N, C-alpha and C positions, 0 to 999 in steps of 0.2 A: 504493500500500500504506500510505503514512504520511500521506495527506491527512486533515486534521481531527483528528489525534491527536498528542500530544507525542512527540518523539524524544529519544534520547540518543546520545552517541558511546560505544561499548563495544568495547574491545580491537580497534580498527582499523576499525570500521564504524559507520555510522549505522543505528539500529534503532528500531522503536517501543518506547517506554518499557515498555509492558506485557509485552513479550516478553523482557526482560532479567532474568536472575537471577544472583545472586552465590553461588558455591559455599559450602556450609556448612563447607568446609575452608579457606576464604580466611583468611589471617592477619589481615586487617583486621577480620573478624568474630570470630576466635578470640582475638586479643590486642590489638586496637586498633593493629596494626602497619601504619599507613597515615598518609598526609598528605592534606591538602586545602587548597583556598583558595576564596574566594568573592568575586566582585564583584557588582554589581547593574546594572540598566539604568535609564536615565531616558528615558522615551518610546521605549523599545526600543533605545536606544544604550548599549552598555557603557561603564562609567566606570572609567578607569585600569586597564584589563584587563592591559596589559603589566606594570604594577607588581605586580599580584596574581600574575601568572605568574612574574615574577622571584622573588617571595617563595616561591611554591610550589616552585621549583627549589632554593632555598636550604634549604627544609625537607627536600626529597628528599635533598640532599647530606648533611644532618645525620643522617638515618636510613640513609644509604648504600643508597638505592634508586635503581636506574637505570630510568626509566620506558620507555625504548626509543622515546620520542617527543621530538622537538626542541621548544624553546620556540615556534618559529614554527608548527609543526604544531599544538601545543596551542592557540595563539591562533586559528589558522584554523578548527579544528574547533569551538572554543567559539563563534565568530561564526556558524558554520553552524548550530549547534543553536539559537542565539538567533534567527537569521533565520527558522527554521521555527516555533519555539514562541511567539514574541512575539505574532503575529497571532491566536493562539488564546485570548488573555487577554480578559476583559471590559474595559470602559472604566475608566480611572483605575487601572489595575494595572500593575505592572512585575515584573521577574524577578530572583530570585537566580540567579546563574550559578556553578555549582560544578564544580571539577575535583577528582577523588578518585583517589588511586593507592595501592594496597596492595602489599605485597611479593609477593603472589600466593598460590597454593594450597599448603597444607602437604601433604607426602607422607612416608611412612615408607620409601620406596624408597631403597636405598643410592645415594649420589652424585646424588640428585635436586636440581636447582636450580630454585626457583620462578620462574615468569615473572610479571611484575607485572600486576596487574589495573588497567586504566585506564578511568575512567568520567568523562564530562562530562554533567552533567544540569542542568536548570533547574526551578524551581518558584516559585509566586507569593509575593511578600513579604506577610506578614500585616498589611496596613494596618489592617483593621477592628479587630483585636485590640489594636493599639498606638495607635490614633488619639487616645485620651484622654490619652496621655502628653504630647502637644504642647499640650494645654489645661491640664492639671493639674500636669505635671511628674512625674518619676520619684521614687518613694520608695525610697531605698537602705537596705539593712541590711548591716552587716559581721558575718558569722558567726564563730563561734569556730574553724571549720575554717580552718587557715592555708594560704596558697598554697605549693605545693611549691617549695623553694629552688632557684635555678638551678644550684647545685653538684650537685644530684641529676638534674635534667632541665631543659634550657633551655626557658623559656616562649616563646622567640623562634621556635621551630619550631611550625607549626600542624599538629598531629597529630590523629588520631581519638581519642586518649585524653583525654577531658574529665572523667574521674570526679572529680578533685579539685575542679574548678569546679562540677560538678553537685552534689556533696555540700554544698558551700557554699551553692548556690542552694536546695537542698531545706531546709536549715536556716533560711535567710532567709525562705522562703515559709511555713514553719511559724509564724513570728512574724507575717507579713503576707502573705497569699496573693498580693497584687499587687506585692509588693516585688521589686526587682532586687538582686542581691548584688554586692559588691566585696570580695574577700578581702584580709586583711592578711597581711604576711609575719611572720617570726619575731620581728622587732623592732617590730611594731606599725605598720608603714608600709602605706599603701594600695598595692595592686597593680592588680588588674583583675577584671572579671566574666567571665561566660561569653560571650565574643565581644564584649566592650566595654572601652574605655579610659575612665578618669575624668580630668577636668580640674577644677581649682579656680581661682577668680578672687578675688584679694584686693588692694584698693587699686590696681586697674587691671592687676595682674600676673597673667598666665595661666600656670598650672603644671600639670604632669602627671608621674606617676612615671617614673623613669629607665628607659630602654629595656632595660637588662640584666635587669630584673625582670618584664617584661611582654611579651606579643606586641606587636610594634611595628606597630600597626594602620596601614593605608594611609590611613584617614580621620584617624587621630591625626596622622600626618605632614602631611597636607593642612592640618589646623587650625593646626599650628605655622607652616606657610608662610603661611597666610592672616593669622595674627596679626602676623607680621613685615611683611607687605605693608600692613597697616592701622596700622603704627607702634605696636603693642601689645608691651610687653616680655613675652617668653615663655621658659619654662625647663623643663628636665627635672630633677627633684630628689626627694629623699625628702619625702613628705607623710604626716602621721599624722592621727589623729582630732581632735587640737586644731586642725590646719589646716582640717579639714573642718567642724568645728562653728563655727569663727569666720570661715569664708569668706563673701564677699559674694555669690558665685554659684558654681554647680557645674553641670557637664553631662557627659553620656556621649557618646562617639563610637563608631560602628560602621559597617560597610558599609551595612547596611539602615537603621539609625536616622539616619545622617549625623551630625547634632548634635541632641541632645535635652536639654532642661533638667532638672535635678534639683531637687526641691522640699524634700526632707528627707533627713537621714542619721540612722538609728537613732531616728527620731521627732523629732529636733531640726530645726526649720525652717532652711533656708538663707537667710541675709540677712533681708529683710523678709517672706519667704514668697511673694512674687510671682514668676511665671515667664512668659517668660524674663527674666533680668536684661539690662541694657543692653549689656554686652559680649557676652554669649551671643547676644543678638539681632543684633548686628552681624556676628558670625561666622556665624550661621545664614543671614543674608541674603547674605553673601559666598559661602558654600558654594552656595547656590541659583544665584547668578550663574555660578559656575564650572561647575556641573553643567548649566546651561542649562535648569533646571526648578525650579519652586517646590515643593520636596519637602514643606514643611510644609502647604501648601494641599492637596497630594495626600493626606497623612495625614488632615487634618481633614475632607476630603470624605467619609471613611468613618465619621465619627461618626454614631451613631443620630440620626435626625431626630425632633423632637417631633411627636407625633400620628401 
């Protein structure tokens, strides 16, 4: 029944993706009352899946959602979906692997308790759309839209409510359609973008915004570990636009990007404008070694060929 077509795990069963529908009364759709997490594959092998699932369950606890599925079951079903879906991809492709859990379907019935909606799905990483970023670097814009302060809603939980980050992204792309955004906090410090963390490099020191104010990305944590292993001083601290404009290097991290150099912030070139800088290059190479895959070459493979 499922040969040759992608599958998902949905509420306890493996099903063809095209047969799965989410209720229009689902609280994830109605209110963004849901959490998710996402890892990726390298050559069909998931990367740090357990760490992503641990973070998923922390997000669930923060939102007080019981998924009715253990961590071990979530990992097992995720691997089963990948095992089936990865061979369906074209060459030089890999998967995003997403676990999504909402509080369930809303009902007006007295005493009704929603049962969580649990979905595990995969889809192809958009290598072709992003390939040029590894040749030219990312152009960042910091929009006027501020990041929601953690006293209102913690950014450390990965929820379906991305409107704050999306509004910032829309504003940035109105300035430059190809720009990526990093929002500032109320004090003018850098926070994060939609699904990405920022790092700055100055005089050999690698710095990233403090974890209390951003989603603590799994790749972000990996980079801090790699920097320590390479003998690079690394820290989490407040970083403002002065730090960005005077940085020698900058890069973004995310599950799908891994490490990607930044070439400019608000139109101001980073360092001498060349990308990647030497420290970023070291970290990119170390990440590829850790992942067992040259992810930069995989992205560049998808650049349009002349002629």
